[in-house]
C-alpha positions as YAML, in Angstrom:
chain: A
units: angstrom
residues:
- id: 1
  name: UNK
  ca: [-40.84, 65.10, -93.85]
- id: 2
  name: UNK
  ca: [-38.80, 62.20, -95.20]
- id: 3
  name: UNK
  ca: [-41.20, 61.79, -98.14]
- id: 4
  name: UNK
  ca: [-41.00, 65.50, -99.00]
- id: 5
  name: UNK
  ca: [-37.23, 65.50, -99.46]
- id: 6
  name: UNK
  ca: [-37.15, 63.53, -102.80]
- id: 7
  name: UNK
  ca: [-40.10, 65.55, -104.11]
- id: 8
  name: UNK
  ca: [-38.34, 68.79, -103.29]
- id: 9
  name: UNK
  ca: [-35.20, 67.57, -105.04]
- id: 10
  name: UNK
  ca: [-37.20, 66.54, -108.11]
- id: 11
  name: UNK
  ca: [-39.00, 69.90, -108.19]
- id: 12
  name: UNK
  ca: [-35.65, 71.66, -107.91]
- id: 13
  name: UNK
  ca: [-34.34, 69.72, -110.92]
- id: 14
  name: UNK
  ca: [-37.41, 70.48, -113.03]
- id: 15
  name: UNK
  ca: [-37.24, 74.15, -112.06]
- id: 16
  name: UNK
  ca: [-33.59, 74.44, -113.09]
- id: 17
  name: UNK
  ca: [-34.21, 72.79, -116.47]
- id: 18
  name: UNK
  ca: [-37.36, 74.82, -117.11]
- id: 19
  name: UNK
  ca: [-35.58, 78.07, -116.25]
- id: 20
  name: UNK
  ca: [-32.79, 77.34, -118.72]
- id: 21
  name: UNK
  ca: [-35.25, 76.45, -121.51]
- id: 22
  name: UNK
  ca: [-37.46, 79.48, -120.87]
- id: 23
  name: UNK
  ca: [-34.44, 81.80, -120.76]
- id: 24
  name: UNK
  ca: [-33.16, 80.48, -124.08]
- id: 25
  name: UNK
  ca: [-36.59, 80.88, -125.67]
- id: 26
  name: UNK
  ca: [-36.93, 84.42, -124.32]
- id: 27
  name: UNK
  ca: [-33.53, 85.34, -125.77]
- id: 28
  name: UNK
  ca: [-34.54, 83.86, -129.12]
- id: 29
  name: UNK
  ca: [-37.79, 85.85, -129.09]
- id: 30
  name: UNK
  ca: [-35.91, 89.05, -128.21]
- id: 31
  name: UNK
  ca: [-33.62, 88.47, -131.18]
- id: 32
  name: UNK
  ca: [-36.62, 87.78, -133.44]
- id: 33
  name: UNK
  ca: [-38.40, 90.97, -132.33]
- id: 34
  name: UNK
  ca: [-35.25, 93.01, -132.97]
- id: 35
  name: UNK
  ca: [-34.93, 91.47, -136.44]
- id: 36
  name: UNK
  ca: [-38.57, 92.27, -137.31]
- id: 37
  name: UNK
  ca: [-38.20, 95.83, -136.08]
- id: 38
  name: UNK
  ca: [-35.11, 96.28, -138.29]
- id: 39
  name: UNK
  ca: [-37.02, 94.88, -141.30]
- id: 40
  name: UNK
  ca: [-39.83, 97.38, -140.66]
- id: 41
  name: UNK
  ca: [-37.39, 100.28, -140.55]
- id: 42
  name: UNK
  ca: [-35.64, 99.08, -143.74]
- id: 43
  name: UNK
  ca: [-39.00, 98.71, -145.51]
- id: 44
  name: UNK
  ca: [-40.05, 102.21, -144.52]
- id: 45
  name: UNK
  ca: [-36.71, 103.56, -145.82]
- id: 46
  name: UNK
  ca: [-37.19, 101.77, -149.15]
- id: 47
  name: UNK
  ca: [-40.71, 103.16, -149.49]
- id: 48
  name: UNK
  ca: [-39.46, 106.68, -148.90]
- id: 49
  name: UNK
  ca: [-36.71, 106.24, -151.54]
- id: 50
  name: UNK
  ca: [-39.19, 104.85, -154.11]
- id: 51
  name: UNK
  ca: [-41.54, 107.75, -153.46]
- id: 52
  name: UNK
  ca: [-38.76, 110.29, -154.08]
- id: 53
  name: UNK
  ca: [-37.67, 108.53, -157.32]
- id: 54
  name: UNK
  ca: [-41.17, 108.33, -158.73]
- id: 55
  name: UNK
  ca: [-42.24, 111.86, -157.85]
- id: 56
  name: UNK
  ca: [-41.15, 113.32, -161.27]
- id: 57
  name: UNK
  ca: [-42.94, 110.89, -163.60]
- id: 58
  name: UNK
  ca: [-46.64, 110.69, -164.49]
- id: 59
  name: UNK
  ca: [-46.82, 106.89, -164.17]
- id: 60
  name: UNK
  ca: [-44.97, 106.93, -160.94]
- id: 61
  name: UNK
  ca: [-48.09, 107.69, -158.91]
- id: 62
  name: UNK
  ca: [-49.71, 104.37, -159.81]
- id: 63
  name: UNK
  ca: [-46.57, 102.42, -159.12]
- id: 64
  name: UNK
  ca: [-46.10, 104.34, -155.91]
- id: 65
  name: UNK
  ca: [-49.65, 103.50, -154.86]
- id: 66
  name: UNK
  ca: [-49.09, 99.80, -155.56]
- id: 67
  name: UNK
  ca: [-45.75, 99.85, -153.78]
- id: 68
  name: UNK
  ca: [-47.31, 101.70, -150.87]
- id: 69
  name: UNK
  ca: [-50.14, 99.17, -150.60]
- id: 70
  name: UNK
  ca: [-47.64, 96.32, -150.74]
- id: 71
  name: UNK
  ca: [-45.43, 97.99, -148.17]
- id: 72
  name: UNK
  ca: [-48.39, 98.65, -145.90]
- id: 73
  name: UNK
  ca: [-49.44, 95.02, -146.18]
- id: 74
  name: UNK
  ca: [-45.92, 93.87, -145.38]
- id: 75
  name: UNK
  ca: [-45.76, 96.39, -142.55]
- id: 76
  name: UNK
  ca: [-49.05, 95.08, -141.10]
- id: 77
  name: UNK
  ca: [-47.80, 91.52, -141.44]
- id: 78
  name: UNK
  ca: [-44.52, 92.39, -139.78]
- id: 79
  name: UNK
  ca: [-46.33, 94.37, -137.08]
- id: 80
  name: UNK
  ca: [-48.56, 91.34, -136.42]
- id: 81
  name: UNK
  ca: [-45.54, 89.10, -136.24]
- id: 82
  name: UNK
  ca: [-43.89, 91.59, -133.89]
- id: 83
  name: UNK
  ca: [-46.98, 91.61, -131.66]
- id: 84
  name: UNK
  ca: [-47.12, 87.81, -131.69]
- id: 85
  name: UNK
  ca: [-43.43, 87.54, -130.94]
- id: 86
  name: UNK
  ca: [-43.68, 90.12, -128.17]
- id: 87
  name: UNK
  ca: [-46.67, 88.25, -126.68]
- id: 88
  name: UNK
  ca: [-44.71, 85.01, -126.90]
- id: 89
  name: UNK
  ca: [-41.73, 86.78, -125.34]
- id: 90
  name: UNK
  ca: [-43.87, 88.14, -122.50]
- id: 91
  name: UNK
  ca: [-45.39, 84.70, -121.96]
- id: 92
  name: UNK
  ca: [-41.92, 83.16, -121.90]
- id: 93
  name: UNK
  ca: [-40.77, 85.79, -119.39]
- id: 94
  name: UNK
  ca: [-43.85, 85.12, -117.28]
- id: 95
  name: UNK
  ca: [-43.17, 81.40, -117.41]
- id: 96
  name: UNK
  ca: [-39.54, 82.08, -116.52]
- id: 97
  name: UNK
  ca: [-40.65, 84.20, -113.55]
- id: 98
  name: UNK
  ca: [-43.04, 81.47, -112.40]
- id: 99
  name: UNK
  ca: [-40.38, 78.81, -112.80]
- id: 100
  name: UNK
  ca: [-37.90, 80.93, -110.86]
- id: 101
  name: UNK
  ca: [-40.51, 81.37, -108.11]
- id: 102
  name: UNK
  ca: [-41.13, 77.62, -108.09]
- id: 103
  name: UNK
  ca: [-37.39, 77.04, -107.97]
- id: 104
  name: UNK
  ca: [-37.03, 79.43, -105.03]
- id: 105
  name: UNK
  ca: [-39.96, 77.73, -103.28]
- id: 106
  name: UNK
  ca: [-38.40, 74.32, -103.93]
- id: 107
  name: UNK
  ca: [-35.06, 75.53, -102.58]
- id: 108
  name: UNK
  ca: [-36.79, 76.98, -99.52]
- id: 109
  name: UNK
  ca: [-38.72, 73.74, -99.05]
- id: 110
  name: UNK
  ca: [-35.49, 71.80, -99.36]
- id: 111
  name: UNK
  ca: [-33.97, 74.02, -96.68]
- id: 112
  name: UNK
  ca: [-37.02, 73.47, -94.47]
- id: 113
  name: UNK
  ca: [-36.76, 69.71, -95.01]
- id: 114
  name: UNK
  ca: [-33.06, 69.78, -94.15]
- id: 115
  name: UNK
  ca: [-33.80, 71.84, -91.04]
- id: 116
  name: UNK
  ca: [-36.57, 69.43, -90.04]
- id: 117
  name: UNK
  ca: [-34.28, 66.45, -90.58]
- id: 118
  name: UNK
  ca: [-31.62, 68.07, -88.39]
- id: 119
  name: UNK
  ca: [-34.24, 68.81, -85.75]
- id: 120
  name: UNK
  ca: [-35.46, 65.21, -85.94]
- id: 121
  name: UNK
  ca: [-31.90, 63.94, -85.55]
- id: 122
  name: UNK
  ca: [-31.39, 66.18, -82.51]
- id: 123
  name: UNK
  ca: [-34.69, 65.09, -80.96]
- id: 124
  name: UNK
  ca: [-33.87, 61.43, -81.66]
- id: 125
  name: UNK
  ca: [-30.47, 61.85, -79.99]
- id: 126
  name: UNK
  ca: [-32.12, 63.55, -76.99]
- id: 127
  name: UNK
  ca: [-34.69, 60.77, -76.71]
- id: 128
  name: UNK
  ca: [-31.98, 58.11, -76.86]
- id: 129
  name: UNK
  ca: [-30.07, 59.96, -74.13]
- id: 130
  name: UNK
  ca: [-33.21, 60.14, -71.97]
- id: 131
  name: UNK
  ca: [-33.89, 56.43, -72.52]
- id: 132
  name: UNK
  ca: [-30.31, 55.61, -71.48]
- id: 133
  name: UNK
  ca: [-30.65, 57.77, -68.35]
- id: 134
  name: UNK
  ca: [-33.99, 56.16, -67.45]
- id: 135
  name: UNK
  ca: [-32.58, 52.66, -67.97]
- id: 136
  name: UNK
  ca: [-29.62, 53.52, -65.73]
- id: 137
  name: UNK
  ca: [-31.97, 54.88, -63.05]
- id: 138
  name: UNK
  ca: [-34.18, 51.79, -63.30]
- id: 139
  name: UNK
  ca: [-31.14, 49.50, -62.97]
- id: 140
  name: UNK
  ca: [-29.97, 51.44, -59.90]
- id: 141
  name: UNK
  ca: [-33.45, 51.29, -58.34]
- id: 142
  name: UNK
  ca: [-33.69, 47.55, -59.04]
- id: 143
  name: UNK
  ca: [-30.29, 47.01, -57.42]
- id: 144
  name: UNK
  ca: [-31.43, 49.06, -54.40]
- id: 145
  name: UNK
  ca: [-34.64, 47.02, -54.17]
- id: 146
  name: UNK
  ca: [-32.66, 43.77, -54.30]
- id: 147
  name: UNK
  ca: [-30.38, 45.06, -51.54]
- id: 148
  name: UNK
  ca: [-33.40, 45.99, -49.40]
- id: 149
  name: UNK
  ca: [-34.95, 42.58, -50.02]
- id: 150
  name: UNK
  ca: [-31.74, 40.86, -48.92]
- id: 151
  name: UNK
  ca: [-31.58, 43.05, -45.81]
- id: 152
  name: UNK
  ca: [-35.23, 42.26, -45.06]
- id: 153
  name: UNK
  ca: [-34.55, 38.52, -45.46]
- id: 154
  name: UNK
  ca: [-31.59, 38.78, -43.07]
- id: 155
  name: UNK
  ca: [-33.72, 40.71, -40.57]
- id: 156
  name: UNK
  ca: [-36.48, 38.07, -40.77]
- id: 157
  name: UNK
  ca: [-33.90, 35.31, -40.26]
- id: 158
  name: UNK
  ca: [-32.42, 37.09, -37.25]
- id: 159
  name: UNK
  ca: [-35.90, 37.65, -35.86]
- id: 160
  name: UNK
  ca: [-36.71, 33.95, -36.22]
- id: 161
  name: UNK
  ca: [-33.42, 33.00, -34.58]
- id: 162
  name: UNK
  ca: [-34.03, 35.39, -31.67]
- id: 163
  name: UNK
  ca: [-37.59, 34.10, -31.31]
- id: 164
  name: UNK
  ca: [-36.33, 30.51, -31.34]
- id: 165
  name: UNK
  ca: [-33.75, 31.32, -28.65]
- id: 166
  name: UNK
  ca: [-36.41, 33.11, -26.63]
- id: 167
  name: UNK
  ca: [-38.74, 30.13, -26.93]
- id: 168
  name: UNK
  ca: [-35.94, 27.79, -25.89]
- id: 169
  name: UNK
  ca: [-35.05, 29.96, -22.91]
- id: 170
  name: UNK
  ca: [-38.71, 30.30, -21.97]
- id: 171
  name: UNK
  ca: [-39.17, 26.53, -22.19]
- id: 172
  name: UNK
  ca: [-35.99, 25.96, -20.17]
- id: 173
  name: UNK
  ca: [-37.22, 28.43, -17.55]
- id: 174
  name: UNK
  ca: [-40.55, 26.63, -17.38]
- id: 175
  name: UNK
  ca: [-38.77, 23.30, -17.02]
- id: 176
  name: UNK
  ca: [-36.60, 24.77, -14.28]
- id: 177
  name: UNK
  ca: [-39.64, 26.17, -12.48]
- id: 178
  name: UNK
  ca: [-41.38, 22.81, -12.73]
- id: 179
  name: UNK
  ca: [-38.25, 21.08, -11.41]
- id: 180
  name: UNK
  ca: [-38.04, 23.56, -8.52]
- id: 181
  name: UNK
  ca: [-41.72, 23.10, -7.76]
- id: 182
  name: UNK
  ca: [-41.31, 19.31, -7.77]
- id: 183
  name: UNK
  ca: [-38.24, 19.56, -5.53]
- id: 184
  name: UNK
  ca: [-40.04, 21.87, -3.12]
- id: 185
  name: UNK
  ca: [-43.01, 19.52, -3.08]
- id: 186
  name: UNK
  ca: [-40.71, 16.57, -2.38]
- id: 187
  name: UNK
  ca: [-38.99, 18.57, 0.35]
- id: 188
  name: UNK
  ca: [-42.33, 19.43, 1.93]
- id: 189
  name: UNK
  ca: [-43.30, 15.76, 1.87]
- id: 190
  name: UNK
  ca: [-39.99, 14.80, 3.46]
- id: 191
  name: UNK
  ca: [-40.31, 17.49, 6.09]
- id: 192
  name: UNK
  ca: [-43.81, 16.34, 6.87]
- id: 193
  name: UNK
  ca: [-42.56, 12.79, 7.15]
- id: 194
  name: UNK
  ca: [-39.74, 13.92, 9.48]
- id: 195
  name: UNK
  ca: [-42.11, 15.89, 11.60]
- id: 196
  name: UNK
  ca: [-44.45, 12.90, 11.88]
- id: 197
  name: UNK
  ca: [-41.54, 10.64, 12.66]
- id: 198
  name: UNK
  ca: [-40.22, 13.12, 15.21]
- id: 199
  name: UNK
  ca: [-43.55, 13.20, 16.96]
- id: 200
  name: UNK
  ca: [-43.62, 9.42, 17.11]
- id: 201
  name: UNK
  ca: [-40.10, 9.35, 18.45]
- id: 202
  name: UNK
  ca: [-40.90, 11.92, 21.08]
- id: 203
  name: UNK
  ca: [-43.75, 9.75, 22.24]
- id: 204
  name: UNK
  ca: [-41.81, 6.49, 22.11]
- id: 205
  name: UNK
  ca: [-38.22, 7.43, 23.09]
- id: 206
  name: UNK
  ca: [-36.43, 9.12, 25.97]
- id: 207
  name: UNK
  ca: [-35.13, 12.66, 25.59]
- id: 208
  name: UNK
  ca: [-31.52, 11.54, 25.00]
- id: 209
  name: UNK
  ca: [-32.51, 8.91, 22.51]
- id: 210
  name: UNK
  ca: [-34.82, 11.38, 20.82]
- id: 211
  name: UNK
  ca: [-32.04, 13.90, 20.48]
- id: 212
  name: UNK
  ca: [-29.73, 11.36, 18.89]
- id: 213
  name: UNK
  ca: [-32.42, 10.13, 16.52]
- id: 214
  name: UNK
  ca: [-33.36, 13.66, 15.54]
- id: 215
  name: UNK
  ca: [-29.74, 14.57, 14.92]
- id: 216
  name: UNK
  ca: [-29.24, 11.45, 12.81]
- id: 217
  name: UNK
  ca: [-32.40, 12.14, 10.85]
- id: 218
  name: UNK
  ca: [-31.43, 15.73, 10.15]
- id: 219
  name: UNK
  ca: [-27.97, 14.67, 8.99]
- id: 220
  name: UNK
  ca: [-29.47, 12.19, 6.55]
- id: 221
  name: UNK
  ca: [-31.95, 14.78, 5.34]
- id: 222
  name: UNK
  ca: [-29.18, 17.30, 4.77]
- id: 223
  name: UNK
  ca: [-27.32, 14.78, 2.64]
- id: 224
  name: UNK
  ca: [-30.35, 13.90, 0.54]
- id: 225
  name: UNK
  ca: [-31.64, 17.45, -0.02]
- id: 226
  name: UNK
  ca: [-30.37, 19.60, -2.85]
- id: 227
  name: UNK
  ca: [-28.71, 23.01, -2.44]
- id: 228
  name: UNK
  ca: [-32.01, 24.76, -3.17]
- id: 229
  name: UNK
  ca: [-33.78, 23.23, -0.15]
- id: 230
  name: UNK
  ca: [-33.68, 25.35, 2.98]
- id: 231
  name: UNK
  ca: [-32.91, 23.63, 6.31]
- id: 232
  name: UNK
  ca: [-35.79, 24.15, 8.75]
...
């Protein structure tokens, strides 16, 4: 479309110049045809006057015949020129009509080109607007994705922190259970030792002495045991 615009303008210029030239030539041919037709009429009038003047004399017939032959020859020549001029005039009119048609086509083509250029400008503006909208949407989506990624990173960090605290608490609970188990085992050993010692004392000591020893042993055991150890 862009390449057609200069061509259309050039064609329009040629058409305008050709129309002016053809119109001038057609006018000149019209004037020439009118002039030849007037000459034919004047020649015919002269021939009629000569025929009337020579009608009364005996030698006038020969002169009239010569004048008539000359007039007929001139008339044929003028008629031929008139035909040629009319043909040239018709050709010039035909050329003028063709040039006018070409000029109209060039003007129409120029209008089509202008319309196409306007349409292209509108489409280009619409495409630019769509590109701007798409870029804005892409930027918004990228910002949303970055926000989701940051939220996901925070969630992973919180999950790791919670897992670490859970592991620490689980490990502490295991340590506490092991400590309790060790304390209970130590208590059982102590109780077994006290029971063995009590049996020996019962065998070796009197009841009063045994009671005092047992009371003393239990007091010492109560002082050495922790709060989690039950008193038997």
